[in-house]
Structure formats: C-alpha cells, structure tokens
LOSEFI-32725 format. One line per field, with one value per residue: y negated, z, x of N, C-alpha, C in turn; residue number from 1. Coordinates in pm, whole numbers, plus 50000, padded with zeros to 5 digits. Layout:
LOSEFI-32725
n.Y (Y,...)
n.Z (Z,...)
n.X (X,...)
ca.Y (Y,...)
ca.Z (Z,...)
ca.X (X,...)
c.Y (Y,...)
c.Z (Z,...)
c.X (X,...)
seq (NUM,...)
END
This chain:
LOSEFI-32725
n.Y (50119,49776,49447,49149,48911,48908,48830,49004,49222,49138,49070,49317,49450,49292,49340,49616,49621,49478,49648,49872,49778,49720,49976,50108,49959,50023,50299,50303,50167,50347,50566,50467,50412,50670,50776,50619,50688,50953,50911,50787,51002,51122,51302,51256,51344,51215,51092,51241,51203,51373,51640,51680,51858,51917,52110,52304,52071,51919,51896,51794,51925,52012,52055,52380,52435,52454,52309,52074,51952,51917,51736,51501,51462,51414,51167,50997,51036,50933,50669,50587,50581,50397,50185,50037,49998,49975,50064,50330,50414,50378,50560,50805,50823,50822,51060,51232,51313,51454,51402,51518,51459,51389,51473,51444,51699,51816,51766,51869,51845,51859,51952,51796,51752,51475,51201,50950,50642,50293,50192,50431,50534,50334,50369,50618,50559,50362,50461,50522,50753,50973,50973,51086,50951,50856,50674,50450,50232,50023,49845,49575,49374,49032,48702,48444,48106,47986,47798,47667,47616,47834,48120,48413,48765,48929,49174,49266,49381,49498,49517,49841,49896,49726,49822,49947,50198,50356,50609,50722,50996,51196,51420,51670,51519,51418,51257,51077,50841,50617,50609,50558,50302,50169,50189,50020,49773,49732,49724,49498,49309,49298,49161,48869,48679,48527,48384,48059,48061,48316,48564,48723,48816,48843,48990,49040,48827,48703,48496,48302,48215,48291,48281,48282,48274,48315,48093,47837,47541,47306,47117,47142,47416,47556,47776,47735,47634,47740,47585,47557,47398,47171,47182,47436,47541,47707,47623,47623,47475,47409,47329,47170,47136,47013,46817,46751,46845,46759,46493,46378,46356,46503,46721,46796,46854,47040,47115,47416,47546,47485,47583,47858,47928,47889,48089,48326,48364,48445,48681,48843,48872,49024,49268,49357,49591,49697,49562)
n.Z (50000,49919,50024,49909,50035,50182,50167,50074,49948,49695,49566,49541,49376,49144,49072,49023,48802,48614,48588,48480,48230,48116,48112,47931,47703,47664,47616,47378,47210,47208,47083,46822,46748,46747,46538,46326,46320,46241,45990,45867,45832,45633,45690,45783,45776,45568,45389,45077,44723,44477,44322,44465,44751,45104,45268,45544,45686,45649,45400,45066,44784,44441,44330,44273,44094,43761,43616,43761,43735,43457,43425,43539,43376,43125,43157,43196,42950,42775,42852,42761,42498,42463,42635,42828,43118,43134,42881,42892,43099,42981,42773,42911,43010,42775,42656,42855,43051,43338,43664,43945,44286,44635,44874,45164,45280,45474,45693,45614,45408,45062,44722,44453,44127,43917,43711,43650,43831,43756,43929,44019,43793,43756,43992,43953,43748,43861,44097,44283,44420,44263,44114,44273,44511,44858,45064,45324,45539,45368,45377,45590,45872,45897,46046,45956,45882,45866,45661,45837,46044,46205,46341,46173,46103,45842,45593,45403,45115,45037,44790,44677,44710,44914,45139,45482,45502,45249,45043,44784,44543,44706,44678,44433,44124,43935,43710,43540,43704,43553,43371,43541,43637,43394,43339,43540,43472,43227,43293,43457,43266,43120,43275,43343,43534,43672,43824,43716,43647,43570,43349,43193,42900,42902,42861,42547,42471,42416,42129,41857,41857,41783,41933,42202,42537,42477,42406,42544,42734,42625,42793,43073,43107,43161,43081,42778,42752,42580,42394,42246,41981,41749,41471,41453,41684,41696,41641,41738,41993,42143,42463,42734,43071,43252,43534,43586,43753,43997,43999,43797,43453,43135,42974,42702,42373,42090,41758,41683,41437,41265,41418,41443,41174,41107,41254,41182,40913,40884,41036,40895,40666,40761,40842,40610,40336,40154,39830)
n.X (50084,50050,50083,49980,49999,50223,50577,50778,50651,50518,50757,50886,50702,50723,50993,50985,50810,50964,51187,51061,50974,51225,51337,51167,51225,51498,51484,51333,51511,51727,51609,51561,51825,51933,51784,51875,52147,52126,52020,52238,52403,52268,52067,51815,51488,51297,51004,50968,50962,50757,50923,51148,51273,51303,51544,51573,51566,51796,51924,51861,51701,51632,51296,51191,50987,50906,50719,50689,50941,50947,50738,50838,51060,50944,50823,51044,51172,50981,50986,51237,51177,50964,51023,50880,50692,50413,50336,50416,50251,49994,50020,50034,49774,49625,49707,49639,49827,49917,50063,50259,50163,50195,49957,49753,49568,49319,49482,49727,50011,49995,50067,49932,49784,49736,49619,49862,49913,49982,50181,50287,50415,50607,50748,50869,51050,51210,51307,51587,51642,51590,51816,52004,52067,52063,51850,51782,51607,51531,51326,51236,51138,51067,51052,50839,50745,50427,50189,50026,50194,50234,50394,50465,50481,50652,50679,50951,51125,51439,51704,51804,52076,52140,52031,52010,52121,52284,52357,52522,52528,52421,52257,52160,52102,51809,51809,52069,52289,52355,52145,51929,51997,51986,51713,51610,51722,51598,51325,51327,51393,51161,50983,50782,50742,50965,51261,51377,51649,51701,51827,51668,51487,51218,50889,50714,50449,50110,50039,50185,50444,50772,51004,50954,51042,51308,51459,51668,51726,51963,52066,51993,51972,51739,51462,51283,50951,50656,50403,50080,49915,49763,49522,49406,49498,49721,49975,50302,50504,50809,50932,51110,51052,51215,51290,51028,50827,50917,50877,51023,51123,51031,51265,51347,51208,51084,50971,50794,50771,50989,51204,51144,51155,51425,51545,51411,51474,51759,51733,51550,51698,51908,51791,51675,51668,51961,52048)
ca.Y (50000,49651,49329,49037,48795,48913,48782,49113,49314,49090,49076,49457,49479,49227,49411,49744,49596,49440,49768,49959,49720,49739,50118,50139,49898,50100,50427,50277,50134,50469,50650,50410,50430,50810,50793,50557,50770,51070,50865,50761,51131,51171,51418,51216,51404,51117,51134,51252,51202,51503,51673,51713,51928,51924,52246,52310,51936,51859,51873,51778,52000,51999,52144,52488,52446,52401,52211,51947,51893,51874,51617,51385,51443,51359,51024,50928,51041,50840,50534,50556,50561,50280,50081,49954,50076,49976,50148,50469,50437,50395,50685,50917,50832,50859,51200,51308,51371,51444,51411,51566,51365,51448,51427,51511,51768,51884,51749,51933,51788,51950,51896,51797,51692,51375,51100,50856,50500,50209,50185,50562,50543,50243,50427,50724,50502,50276,50524,50573,50884,51072,50972,51150,50861,50859,50535,50433,50095,49926,49745,49525,49272,48901,48603,48332,47997,47966,47661,47607,47609,47953,48218,48539,48871,48961,49288,49241,49495,49461,49607,49970,49894,49641,49888,49976,50322,50387,50716,50778,51135,51269,51547,51692,51420,51454,51179,51020,50710,50516,50599,50492,50159,50117,50173,49904,49652,49716,49682,49359,49224,49286,49079,48731,48588,48533,48254,47994,48090,48455,48581,48814,48758,48865,49069,48969,48797,48657,48372,48319,48169,48403,48265,48262,48338,48334,47965,47768,47400,47283,47019,47193,47561,47619,47834,47649,47682,47728,47535,47568,47287,47162,47196,47573,47581,47812,47562,47634,47371,47447,47215,47191,47046,46942,46796,46684,46886,46687,46350,46331,46351,46619,46720,46787,46930,47056,47186,47560,47598,47476,47672,47996,47950,47900,48217,48440,48385,48538,48810,48920,48905,49131,49397,49398,49693,49647,49565)
ca.Z (50000,49910,50069,49829,50121,50233,50073,50018,49864,49555,49509,49502,49259,49028,49033,48963,48668,48526,48561,48391,48096,48069,48083,47806,47593,47643,47555,47239,47136,47190,46983,46689,46718,46708,46406,46226,46310,46161,45852,45812,45789,45524,45739,45831,45689,45536,45286,44946,44610,44410,44245,44561,44872,45212,45309,45683,45741,45640,45263,44968,44662,44340,44339,44174,44000,43630,43572,43829,43672,43322,43434,43563,43260,43012,43183,43169,42806,42708,42883,42669,42365,42461,42714,42897,43217,43100,42765,42939,43176,42888,42698,42999,43018,42644,42632,42975,43112,43484,43736,44082,44397,44767,44940,45289,45270,45601,45782,45561,45284,44949,44592,44361,43996,43877,43619,43728,43835,43704,44028,44025,43679,43785,44100,43894,43666,43940,44221,44276,44483,44155,44063,44370,44621,44982,45104,45450,45587,45259,45419,45725,45911,45927,46095,45863,45930,45776,45628,45956,46144,46290,46313,46134,46061,45701,45548,45279,45063,44979,44688,44732,44750,45031,45251,45597,45469,45106,45019,44648,44527,44825,44637,44289,44064,43823,43598,43568,43769,43449,43314,43640,43633,43268,43356,43623,43395,43122,43356,43500,43147,43069,43364,43296,43649,43728,43852,43592,43612,43534,43210,43124,42787,42938,42767,42442,42512,42307,42065,41734,41873,41774,42024,42337,42638,42429,42394,42667,42719,42618,42894,43210,43110,43188,42967,42712,42752,42451,42397,42116,41951,41610,41446,41484,41815,41681,41614,41858,42023,42256,42544,42866,43167,43329,43674,43583,43870,44113,43978,43693,43317,43051,42928,42556,42305,41947,41689,41676,41301,41212,41494,41404,41037,41104,41314,41112,40782,40894,41089,40784,40574,40820,40847,40478,40274,40060,39691)
ca.X (50000,50124,50009,50027,50019,50361,50678,50858,50574,50513,50891,50911,50618,50782,51115,50948,50758,51075,51266,50984,50981,51361,51357,51096,51300,51621,51447,51297,51633,51805,51542,51588,51967,51952,51725,51962,52268,52092,52006,52371,52456,52187,51992,51684,51387,51194,50910,51032,50870,50749,51044,51253,51231,51400,51578,51620,51570,51930,51968,51754,51725,51529,51181,51213,50875,50944,50620,50717,51059,50913,50653,50925,51147,50871,50802,51170,51197,50890,51032,51347,51119,50878,51088,50781,50618,50272,50317,50424,50128,49883,50040,49998,49628,49572,49738,49597,49946,49909,50190,50236,50167,50174,49836,49720,49439,49291,49595,49847,50058,49988,50104,49818,49811,49638,49672,49943,49883,50091,50289,50351,50509,50718,50828,50951,51157,51297,51348,51726,51651,51596,51952,52093,52103,51984,51825,51708,51607,51521,51229,51254,51042,51124,50958,50825,50662,50315,50149,49965,50301,50229,50498,50406,50572,50640,50759,51022,51200,51567,51755,51843,52216,52151,51963,52097,52192,52283,52454,52515,52572,52379,52199,52160,52013,51722,51858,52200,52286,52357,52012,51845,52031,51936,51568,51583,51753,51498,51201,51346,51393,51025,50901,50766,50734,51099,51321,51421,51787,51715,51868,51580,51416,51078,50810,50644,50312,50025,50084,50261,50582,50866,51117,50904,51124,51445,51529,51704,51760,52106,52105,51981,51979,51610,51394,51187,50813,50589,50266,50015,49825,49719,49379,49364,49550,49824,50105,50385,50601,50893,50971,51168,50990,51316,51252,50899,50750,50968,50860,51112,51073,51060,51404,51348,51105,51107,50865,50816,50776,51126,51292,51115,51199,51571,51585,51352,51539,51875,51692,51494,51809,51992,51722,51625,51755,52062,52000)
c.Y (49875,49537,49208,48911,48792,48870,48897,49200,49264,49093,49216,49494,49415,49296,49544,49726,49560,49561,49863,49908,49740,49883,50158,50080,49976,50233,50409,50247,50258,50560,50598,50424,50574,50838,50735,50634,50895,51032,50838,50889,51190,51289,51382,51262,51302,51169,51131,51252,51342,51524,51710,51779,51920,52069,52240,52172,51868,51825,51868,51849,51973,52097,52253,52502,52377,52293,52075,51878,51843,51748,51491,51355,51378,51210,50945,50926,50943,50696,50494,50534,50430,50160,49983,50042,50085,50064,50296,50506,50461,50524,50806,50933,50869,51007,51291,51384,51348,51455,51455,51453,51442,51387,51511,51568,51852,51881,51812,51869,51891,51875,51910,51724,51596,51278,50993,50716,50422,50207,50321,50580,50454,50300,50537,50666,50420,50344,50578,50707,50993,51076,51026,51065,50884,50718,50536,50287,49992,49816,49701,49410,49143,48810,48484,48230,47970,47821,47590,47602,47723,48051,48353,48638,48906,49076,49257,49365,49447,49552,49734,49970,49800,49700,49919,50103,50347,50486,50767,50921,51218,51407,51556,51598,51482,51380,51120,50881,50599,50498,50530,50342,50094,50096,50045,49774,49626,49668,49536,49264,49206,49196,48937,48632,48595,48392,48191,48031,48235,48468,48672,48744,48763,48940,48980,48950,48744,48525,48401,48268,48286,48399,48241,48343,48356,48204,47905,47624,47384,47184,47078,47344,47631,47680,47736,47713,47656,47683,47537,47453,47289,47184,47335,47621,47687,47755,47558,47514,47410,47321,47257,47089,46968,46935,46724,46720,46814,46536,46294,46327,46482,46607,46705,46868,46936,47134,47334,47613,47597,47570,47817,48026,47968,48033,48335,48468,48475,48675,48899,48959,49019,49265,49442,49500,49631,49655,49682)
c.Z (50000,49950,49995,49913,50182,50125,50002,49921,49721,49487,49461,49378,49133,48979,48968,48822,48570,48490,48467,48247,48037,48031,47952,47686,47561,47574,47408,47154,47110,47085,46842,46652,46677,46571,46297,46211,46226,46014,45789,45771,45672,45562,45791,45731,45666,45423,45149,44839,44549,44318,44334,44683,44975,45253,45448,45744,45730,45498,45171,44840,44565,44366,44234,44073,43869,43584,43635,43764,43531,43324,43456,43441,43144,43032,43153,43019,42731,42736,42791,42526,42357,42534,42776,42993,43179,42978,42803,43017,43084,42809,42782,43008,42884,42615,42749,43036,43263,43544,43879,44184,44526,44828,45065,45278,45395,45694,45734,45427,45172,44821,44498,44233,43961,43780,43698,43726,43778,43800,44042,43912,43704,43893,44046,43822,43749,44063,44210,44345,44378,44092,44164,44488,44739,45034,45231,45491,45477,45291,45562,45748,45948,45978,45999,45924,45826,45750,45748,46074,46246,46246,46286,46096,45915,45666,45413,45241,44993,44861,44752,44778,44868,45151,45362,45573,45319,45077,44876,44645,44650,44791,44485,44222,43956,43696,43637,43630,43665,43387,43411,43641,43505,43273,43433,43549,43289,43179,43403,43380,43090,43155,43310,43410,43724,43754,43722,43551,43571,43385,43132,43011,42809,42827,42663,42483,42392,42253,41945,41744,41877,41882,42168,42437,42598,42425,42531,42635,42720,42722,43034,43219,43141,43061,42910,42717,42616,42474,42255,42100,41804,41595,41485,41619,41810,41653,41742,41870,42150,42331,42678,42962,43247,43477,43683,43706,43996,44097,43870,43557,43246,42992,42776,42501,42157,41887,41676,41536,41247,41285,41456,41263,41029,41161,41232,40979,40796,40953,40978,40683,40628,40815,40712,40416,40174,39917,39614)
c.X (50089,50030,50063,50047,50158,50459,50749,50778,50558,50649,50923,50829,50675,50908,51084,50892,50867,51160,51193,50989,51121,51389,51289,51170,51427,51591,51410,51419,51717,51742,51570,51735,51997,51895,51816,52093,52243,52075,52142,52442,52377,52101,51854,51579,51276,51106,50979,50924,50864,50868,51160,51193,51343,51419,51639,51635,51704,51971,51847,51793,51611,51415,51197,51100,50911,50847,50645,50835,51029,50826,50735,51012,51073,50841,50929,51201,51107,50929,51146,51297,51041,50938,50988,50704,50471,50246,50324,50299,50009,49896,50002,49847,49567,49593,49699,49715,49939,50049,50161,50246,50143,50048,49813,49579,49421,49412,49724,49883,50060,50023,49984,49858,49699,49703,49747,49886,50002,50209,50359,50451,50630,50808,50919,51071,51256,51353,51490,51743,51659,51735,52053,52131,52010,51973,51742,51717,51603,51422,51257,51155,51116,51013,50957,50731,50553,50285,50087,50062,50293,50336,50433,50516,50545,50733,50821,51102,51325,51599,51807,51988,52242,52078,52063,52178,52174,52395,52437,52568,52539,52325,52202,52061,51924,51762,51993,52185,52286,52219,51916,51870,51980,51785,51538,51613,51646,51365,51211,51343,51253,50937,50893,50750,50866,51149,51371,51562,51808,51742,51776,51506,51265,51006,50743,50499,50234,50077,50172,50404,50679,50973,51073,50987,51269,51525,51555,51745,51912,52156,52106,51983,51848,51552,51293,51049,50749,50446,50210,49915,49788,49569,49330,49415,49657,49962,50187,50478,50675,50937,51027,51109,51091,51279,51119,50816,50794,50957,50949,51044,51104,51200,51411,51232,51135,50992,50896,50832,50919,51220,51270,51165,51351,51619,51535,51422,51662,51837,51636,51602,51893,51922,51668,51719,51851,52009,52065)
seq (1,2,3,4,5,6,7,8,9,10,11,12,13,14,15,16,17,18,19,20,21,22,23,24,25,26,27,28,29,30,31,32,33,34,35,36,37,38,39,40,41,42,43,44,45,46,47,48,49,50,51,52,53,54,55,56,57,58,59,60,61,62,63,64,65,66,67,68,69,70,71,72,73,74,75,76,77,78,79,80,81,82,83,84,85,86,87,88,89,90,91,92,93,94,95,96,97,98,99,100,101,102,103,104,105,106,107,108,109,110,111,112,113,114,115,116,117,118,119,120,121,122,123,124,125,126,127,128,129,130,131,132,133,134,135,136,137,138,139,140,141,142,143,144,145,146,147,148,149,150,151,152,153,154,155,156,157,158,159,160,161,162,163,164,165,166,167,168,169,170,171,172,173,174,175,176,177,178,179,180,181,182,183,184,185,186,187,188,189,190,191,192,193,194,195,196,197,198,199,200,201,202,203,204,205,206,207,208,209,210,211,212,213,214,215,216,217,218,219,220,221,222,223,224,225,226,227,228,229,230,231,232,233,234,235,236,237,238,239,240,241,242,243,244,245,246,247,248,249,250,251,252,253,254,255,256,257,258,259,260,261,262,263,264,265,266,267,268,269,270,271,272,273,274,275)
END
C-alpha cells in the first residue's frame, strides 16, 4: 500500500515508473539491434517475392517451380522488347498472362496466379533482389513540418544502395545485375514528372511536337516546355519559363515548326535506305 500524502511513497512510485519505461525502451532497442545484426549477415527471413524461397531461414534460393521462373522471365523479356512498364502491363492483360503472387488464405501464405497490376510489373523489373542482392532498411520514418506547422511522421523510401543493409551477390540471381540496372535506367527515362535538372528524355506524350522533352535551354539548362496554339491548336512552340514562377521572366522561346523540320530532315536521311 502506498500513501500519496507521504513524501517517500510518491517518490518510490515515480522511480518505479521511470525504471519500467527505461527497461521497456532497452528491451525494444536490443530487439531491433539483434534484428539488424541478423540482417547484416543476410539471414533475416523477410518477405520474398514469388520466384525465391527461404531455406532453413538462412539462405535464399530460386523457386524450383518451372512455371514461376518462366513467368518472371517472360516479363523481363517483354520489357526488353517494349521498354515500357505500361506497355508490358497492357500486353499481359491482352494475352491473359498471369503471374504468381503471395496471398494469405485462412491465415496461411499461398502462391496464387492472377493477372498482374501495374505496380507488380514495375516491381519485377525494378526489384534488385531478383539480381541477387539482399536489402534491408530501405524505408525509414522521418519527421516533417506540415502546412499547419504540425509535426508529422512520414515514410520515405531510399535507393536500394543507400539502405541500411545492402549485400550484392547474396543469392543466385534470376537476371543479371547489368540488366536490372538497365531496367531501372529505362524506367526512369520514361518518367515525365521529374526534377528540371534530370537528364531523362521522358516518355512520348500526346501532341505533334517531335522534340518534346528533348530540347534544353542554352542559357539556364532547363527543359523547354511545349505549347500548342494556332487556328487548329496543333502548332507547337517551345519555350523556357526561366525564373517566371519566382517573379522573373521567361528565358526564351522558338517556333516548333522550324525546329522540328531542322531535326527531322537529317533523321529521315539517316534512316532512309541507301539508293
């Protein structure tokens, strides 16, 4: 029994509460440290994508099922043919090409076959685990300041080579490391929502401008944006906004017809058959 009116009893209760909180914090820290030490040895049994299996909780091997390996290989082969995640995704649905996924059925993980989603196809092509690497700690939580000046937690994902644990050549790969890196570069080059200083040409979009995403400003190095006008709304004009968004002025602009004509003529001459 403790009497809160006495001086010693509340002091003892406060010390016991502080020690309990400290003990729980130490135990949690030790558990996470043990988990990370196991991951640094490449033995942490984390969730694996279809195509790989954990053996005795220490090593990862290829799934012996031939159908699973062929399903992954056909997606990678089609990517090298089309070089677009969306095109591969649409081809899988047009041809009814199913892929294996892990699902929890009645509390047990089972391998089922279904048509892939867009993110599933992108995961196959970008996942460095298929190239024989072991990755742990790629995602982490940071504190950010919101618009209303409130502090919030945000989950961010780093590059695979910046993860807390990155072990190349950890297990037998499904594809070569060079091919995996080539997939990632190609997918990044197809993106259109990138920083201005990015060197990607971006994917081809609607419009008649031949040089959309390819031209850069000779003054500031930014990508030229394309706008359409004229009577029919199809006349392209390339321009650089410069620091207009910060209260400045446009950098430069040029007509699209003359620029496209100067580029298309030598291109057509190069690809035309010899006389």
